[in-house]
C-alpha positions as CSV (number, residue, x, y, z in Angstrom):
1,M,-1.4,10.8,30.7
2,G,-1.0,8.8,27.5
3,E,0.0,5.1,27.3
4,T,3.5,5.9,26.1
5,D,4.2,8.4,28.9
6,T,2.9,6.0,31.5
7,H,5.1,3.2,30.3
8,L,8.2,5.3,29.9
9,S,7.9,7.1,33.3
10,Q,9.8,6.1,36.4
11,V,7.9,4.1,39.0
12,N,8.5,2.7,42.5
13,L,8.1,-1.1,42.2
14,V,7.1,-3.2,45.3
15,L,7.3,-6.9,45.2
16,D,5.2,-9.3,47.2
17,S,6.5,-12.7,48.5
18,N,4.5,-14.7,45.9
19,V,6.7,-13.1,43.1
20,F,9.8,-14.7,44.7
21,V,8.0,-18.0,45.5
22,A,7.1,-18.3,41.8
23,D,10.8,-18.0,40.9
24,F,13.1,-18.8,43.9
25,R,16.2,-18.6,41.7
26,M,15.1,-15.3,40.1
27,S,16.2,-16.9,36.9
28,G,13.0,-16.4,34.8
29,S,12.6,-13.8,32.1
30,G,10.7,-11.4,34.4
31,F,13.5,-11.1,37.0
32,H,16.3,-11.5,34.4
33,T,15.0,-8.5,32.4
34,L,14.0,-6.4,35.4
35,L,17.2,-6.7,37.3
36,N,19.4,-6.2,34.2
37,E,17.5,-3.1,33.0
38,L,16.6,-1.5,36.4
39,V,19.2,1.3,36.0
40,R,18.3,2.1,32.4
41,T,14.6,2.5,33.3
42,G,15.1,4.5,36.4
43,H,12.6,2.4,38.3
44,K,13.3,2.0,42.1
45,L,12.8,-1.4,43.5
46,Y,11.5,-1.9,47.0
47,V,11.2,-5.2,48.8
48,P,9.7,-5.2,52.4
49,Q,11.7,-7.2,54.9
50,V,8.6,-9.2,55.8
51,V,8.5,-10.3,52.1
52,V,12.1,-11.5,52.3
53,D,11.3,-13.4,55.6
54,E,8.2,-14.9,54.0
55,A,10.0,-15.9,50.9
56,V,12.8,-17.6,52.9
57,N,10.1,-19.5,55.0
58,K,8.3,-20.6,51.8
59,Y,11.6,-21.8,50.5
60,R,12.2,-23.9,53.7
61,E,8.6,-25.3,53.4
62,W,9.3,-26.3,49.8
63,L,12.5,-28.0,50.7
64,K,10.8,-29.9,53.5
65,K,8.0,-31.0,51.1
66,C,10.7,-32.2,48.7
67,K,12.4,-34.1,51.5
68,D,9.1,-35.7,52.5
69,N,8.6,-36.8,48.8
70,I,12.1,-38.1,48.6
71,D,11.8,-40.0,51.9
72,K,8.6,-41.7,50.6
73,E,10.3,-42.7,47.3
74,I,13.3,-44.1,49.3
75,R,11.0,-46.1,51.6
76,D,9.2,-47.5,48.6
77,L,12.4,-48.3,46.7
78,N,13.9,-50.1,49.8
79,K,10.7,-52.0,50.3
80,R,10.4,-53.1,46.7
81,A,14.1,-53.9,46.4
82,G,14.3,-55.6,49.7
83,I,17.3,-53.6,50.6
84,S,17.6,-51.2,53.6
85,N,19.4,-47.9,53.4
86,L,19.9,-48.1,49.6
87,C,19.6,-44.4,49.3
88,R,20.0,-41.4,51.6
89,S,17.6,-38.5,52.0
90,I,18.4,-34.8,52.6
91,S,19.3,-34.1,56.2
92,D,17.7,-31.4,58.3
93,R,21.1,-29.8,58.6
94,R,21.5,-29.7,54.9
95,I,18.1,-28.0,54.6
96,D,19.2,-25.4,57.1
97,E,22.3,-24.7,55.0
98,L,20.3,-24.4,51.8
99,V,17.9,-22.0,53.4
100,G,20.8,-19.9,54.7
101,N,22.4,-19.8,51.2
102,F,19.0,-18.9,49.6
103,E,18.6,-15.9,52.0
104,D,22.1,-14.7,51.3
105,V,21.8,-15.0,47.5
106,L,18.4,-13.3,47.5
107,T,19.6,-10.4,49.7
108,E,22.9,-10.0,47.8
109,R,21.1,-10.0,44.4
110,L,18.6,-7.3,45.5
111,L,21.3,-5.1,46.9
112,S,23.4,-5.5,43.8
113,V,20.8,-3.6,41.9
114,D,20.4,-1.0,44.7
115,A,17.0,-2.3,45.7
116,Q,15.8,-1.0,49.1
117,I,14.9,-3.7,51.6
118,C,12.4,-1.9,53.7
119,P,12.4,-2.6,57.5
120,Y,9.2,-3.6,59.3
121,P,6.8,-0.7,59.3
122,D,6.3,1.5,62.4
123,V,2.7,0.3,63.2
124,T,1.4,-0.8,66.6
125,H,-0.2,-4.1,67.4
126,E,-3.2,-2.1,68.6
127,E,-3.7,-0.6,65.1
128,L,-3.4,-3.9,63.4
129,V,-5.7,-5.7,65.9
130,E,-8.3,-2.9,65.3
131,R,-8.0,-3.3,61.6
132,A,-8.3,-7.1,61.8
133,L,-11.5,-6.8,64.0
134,R,-13.0,-4.4,61.6
135,R,-12.2,-6.8,58.7
136,R,-10.6,-3.9,56.8
137,K,-8.5,-5.1,53.8
138,P,-6.0,-6.7,53.5
139,F,-7.5,-8.7,56.4
140,S,-9.9,-11.4,55.3
141,E,-13.3,-12.1,56.7
142,N,-11.8,-14.7,59.1
143,G,-9.3,-12.1,60.4
144,R,-6.2,-13.5,58.6
145,G,-3.8,-11.2,56.9
146,Y,-1.2,-10.0,59.5
147,R,1.8,-10.2,57.1
148,D,-0.3,-8.7,54.3
149,A,-1.1,-5.8,56.6
150,L,2.6,-5.2,57.3
151,I,3.3,-5.2,53.5
152,W,0.5,-2.8,52.8
153,E,1.8,-0.4,55.5
154,T,5.2,-0.5,53.7
155,V,3.5,0.3,50.4
156,R,1.6,3.2,51.9
157,D,4.8,4.5,53.5
158,I,6.6,4.4,50.1
159,A,3.8,6.3,48.5
160,R,3.9,8.9,51.3
161,N,7.6,9.5,51.0
162,T,8.0,9.5,47.2
163,T,6.4,11.3,44.3
164,E,6.5,8.7,41.6
165,P,3.6,6.2,41.0
166,V,3.8,3.0,43.0
167,V,3.2,-0.4,41.4
168,F,2.6,-3.3,43.7
169,V,3.1,-6.7,42.1
170,T,1.2,-9.4,43.9
171,D,-0.8,-12.4,42.9
172,N,-2.8,-12.1,46.1
173,V,-5.5,-9.9,44.5
174,A,-8.2,-11.3,46.8
175,D,-6.9,-9.5,49.8
176,F,-5.7,-6.3,48.1
177,C,-8.1,-5.7,45.2
178,T,-11.7,-5.7,44.0
179,S,-13.0,-8.3,41.6
180,D,-11.6,-6.3,38.6
181,D,-8.1,-6.2,40.1
182,A,-8.5,-2.5,41.2
183,L,-7.2,-1.4,44.5
184,H,-9.8,-2.2,47.2
185,S,-11.7,0.7,48.6
186,D,-10.4,0.2,52.1
187,L,-6.9,0.7,50.9
188,C,-7.9,3.7,48.8
189,A,-9.3,5.2,51.9
190,D,-5.9,4.6,53.7
191,L,-4.2,6.6,51.0
192,T,-6.7,9.3,51.1
193,D,-6.2,9.7,54.8
194,Y,-2.6,10.8,54.0
195,D,-3.5,13.0,51.1
196,I,-2.2,10.4,48.7
197,S,-4.2,10.0,45.4
198,P,-5.3,6.4,45.1
199,E,-4.5,6.7,41.4
200,R,-0.8,6.8,42.4
201,V,-0.9,3.2,43.6
202,S,-1.8,0.3,41.2
203,V,-1.6,-3.5,41.4
204,I,-0.3,-5.9,38.8
205,R,-0.6,-9.6,39.3
206,K,2.6,-10.9,37.6
207,L,6.2,-9.7,37.3
208,D,6.1,-10.6,33.6
209,A,3.2,-8.2,33.1
210,F,5.1,-5.4,34.9
211,V,8.1,-6.0,32.7
212,D,5.9,-6.0,29.5
213,Q,4.4,-2.7,30.5
214,Y,7.1,-0.8,32.3
215,V,10.5,-2.3,31.2
216,K,10.3,-3.5,27.6
217,P,9.1,-0.1,26.2
218,W,12.6,1.2,27.3
219,L,14.3,-1.5,25.2
220,E,14.9,-0.8,21.5
221,K,12.8,-3.2,19.3
222,L,14.8,-4.8,16.5
223,D,12.4,-5.9,13.9
224,N,15.2,-6.2,11.3
225,V,17.1,-8.7,13.5
226,K,13.9,-10.6,14.1
227,A,13.4,-10.9,10.4
228,Q,17.0,-12.2,9.9
229,L,16.6,-14.7,12.7
230,S,13.3,-15.9,11.4
231,R,14.8,-16.4,7.9
232,E,17.9,-18.1,9.5
233,E,20.0,-15.4,7.8
234,Y,21.6,-13.9,10.9
235,P,25.4,-14.0,10.5
236,G,27.0,-16.8,12.6
237,F,23.9,-17.9,14.6
238,N,21.2,-20.4,13.7
239,L,18.5,-19.7,16.3
240,S,16.3,-22.6,15.3
241,K,19.1,-25.2,15.8
242,E,20.0,-23.6,19.1
243,V,16.4,-23.8,20.4
244,Q,15.9,-27.4,19.1
245,K,19.1,-28.4,20.9
246,A,18.3,-26.6,24.2
247,I,14.5,-27.2,24.7
248,P,14.8,-30.9,25.7
249,S,17.2,-30.3,28.6
250,H,15.3,-27.2,29.8
251,L,11.8,-28.7,29.5
252,Q,12.4,-32.3,30.7
253,G,11.4,-32.6,34.3
254,A,9.4,-29.3,34.2
255,L,6.2,-29.2,36.3
256,L,3.3,-27.9,34.2
257,Y,-0.3,-26.8,34.9
258,A,-3.0,-29.3,34.3
259,A,-5.5,-26.7,33.0
260,S,-3.0,-25.4,30.4
261,L,-2.6,-28.9,29.1
262,G,-6.4,-29.6,28.9
263,F,-6.1,-32.1,31.7
264,P,-8.8,-32.4,34.4
265,P,-7.7,-31.0,37.8
266,Q,-7.6,-34.6,39.1
267,Y,-4.4,-35.2,37.0
268,E,-1.8,-34.2,39.7
269,D,1.7,-32.8,39.1
270,P,1.9,-33.2,35.4
271,T,5.6,-33.3,34.5
272,V,7.5,-33.5,31.2
273,H,9.0,-37.0,31.1
274,E,10.5,-36.9,27.6
275,V,10.8,-34.5,24.7
276,L,10.2,-36.3,21.4
277,G,10.6,-33.4,18.9
278,V,10.7,-29.7,18.5
279,S,9.3,-27.9,15.4
280,D,7.5,-24.8,14.1
281,I,10.0,-22.4,15.7
282,Q,8.8,-18.8,15.5
283,V,10.6,-15.6,16.6
284,T,8.1,-13.3,18.3
285,D,10.2,-10.5,19.7
286,V,13.8,-9.2,19.7
287,R,15.0,-6.3,21.9
288,R,18.3,-4.6,22.6
289,L,19.5,-5.2,26.2
290,S,23.0,-3.7,25.9
291,E,25.6,-2.8,23.3
292,S,26.2,-6.5,22.5
293,D,23.2,-8.4,24.1
294,L,19.9,-9.2,22.5
295,L,16.7,-10.4,24.4
296,I,14.9,-12.8,22.1
297,C,11.5,-14.5,22.5
298,V,10.7,-17.6,20.6
299,Q,7.7,-19.9,20.5
300,A,7.9,-23.6,19.4
301,E,5.9,-26.7,19.0
302,V,7.0,-29.6,21.3
303,E,5.9,-33.2,21.2
304,C,6.4,-34.8,24.6
305,T,5.4,-37.4,27.0
306,V,3.8,-36.1,30.2
307,I,3.6,-38.2,33.4
308,F,1.1,-37.4,36.2
309,F,-0.7,-39.0,39.2
310,V,-4.4,-39.8,39.6
311,R,-6.2,-40.6,42.8
312,K,-7.5,-44.2,42.6
313,A,-10.9,-43.2,43.8
314,Y,-11.2,-40.9,40.7
315,F,-9.3,-43.2,38.3
316,Y,-11.7,-46.0,38.7
317,T,-14.6,-43.7,37.6
318,I,-13.0,-43.0,34.2
319,S,-14.4,-45.0,31.3
320,P,-11.9,-47.3,29.6
321,E,-11.9,-45.3,26.3
322,N,-10.9,-42.1,28.2
323,A,-8.5,-43.6,30.7
324,P,-4.8,-42.5,30.4
325,Y,-2.0,-44.9,30.0
326,V,-1.0,-46.4,33.4
327,W,2.7,-47.0,34.0
328,N,2.2,-47.9,37.7
329,A,-1.2,-49.0,38.9
330,D,0.0,-49.0,42.5
331,Y,2.3,-46.0,42.7
332,D,1.2,-45.6,46.4
333,E,-1.7,-46.3,48.5
334,Q,-3.8,-43.5,47.0
335,R,-2.5,-42.9,43.5
336,V,-1.8,-44.5,40.1
337,G,1.0,-43.3,37.9
338,A,-0.2,-42.3,34.4
339,A,1.1,-40.8,31.2
340,A,-0.1,-39.1,28.0
341,S,1.5,-37.8,24.8
342,K,1.0,-34.1,24.3
343,Q,1.7,-31.6,21.6
344,I,2.3,-28.4,23.4
345,R,3.4,-24.8,22.6
346,V,6.2,-23.3,24.6
347,E,7.5,-19.8,25.0
348,V,11.3,-19.4,25.4
349,W,13.2,-16.3,26.3
350,L,17.0,-16.1,25.8
351,T,19.8,-13.6,25.7
352,F,22.4,-13.7,22.8
353,D,25.8,-12.0,23.0
354,E,26.5,-10.7,19.5
355,K,30.2,-10.3,20.1
356,Q,30.7,-13.8,21.4
357,H,28.0,-15.4,19.3
358,D,26.9,-17.2,22.3
359,V,23.5,-17.8,24.1
360,T,24.2,-16.6,27.7
361,W,20.9,-17.3,29.3
362,M,17.7,-19.2,28.4
363,S,14.4,-19.8,30.2
364,I,11.2,-21.6,29.3
365,E,8.4,-19.3,30.6
366,S,5.2,-21.1,29.7
367,A,3.8,-24.2,28.0
368,W,0.2,-24.8,26.8
369,D,-1.9,-27.0,24.6
370,Q,-2.6,-24.7,21.7
371,S,-5.7,-26.7,20.5
372,I,-7.5,-25.7,23.8
373,Y,-7.2,-22.0,23.1
374,N,-8.0,-22.4,19.4
375,A,-11.2,-24.3,20.2
376,S,-12.2,-21.6,22.7
């Protein structure tokens, strides 16, 4: 089957919990494009109930971690200011409310696009225990993988009960795939046992990659509009000005990856503190979403200040000429607060309503130090 046929065929899409954990609000370009274009493409979306439950639990864990960080900052503030109860934290009751709201929104959003939330599979504890003892994937060598096994049973059931290809999006390739991201032989054997060709089930790591391969080919590419936007000749809309105005508010406070910035892994939680300038705006893609909506991808150069934390044990091994600027030498017992100026490249996705001449949605999808990749 040719590349065009593959990308324009209908598939059954199954999402793992790490897809939701990466974007709890489902507001990034991957979810935005997928959910808005699901009907047009004809793809069927399946989400195992165990994935929903795990995503909700991960959301609770994230909130609790945030609460612990806030509590620590409040204690430090009260101690330094010499004032008790200066600020309040998030109560456990409020966390319960937020978790309940998250589960409701997640479920309602999925059902609104006719996604099927699959019940727990009909598999016995004995079968799962036997699989774990034999260390058959998705169980690991230490026997962990109970939830992954339930998800795999659901994927296999979908393949048994449908005729279209099944695409499983998961970043947990260690438990489902070989070193080259192909489906593991244990799982291929599971499919063969039910007369299912292993070629019908594939794994993709990221939702964005699935959208690139299976959704965007359905969207009309508008090179003429791209050219107009690039030359700032599109009637009634200056994309460059819109992006320059919006990037600071969207990027400030964003948590970035140390490796993508060229930072050593010891630079923890690099966060954009201030955006100093936006330049070199380039339109890289324009697609037709609906009669009046455009999906636009833009890259831009951003000068910014990034703050991060360094363990004191590591910081004192750095030579003075390589040491970062320190804004708090005693941030806590173990870390110093540091900062650095960075020139980064960002990728921005947005939707534009041609009738209303209005940007209706925007998301910064990635940020990186271009010099690192140029050098490599």
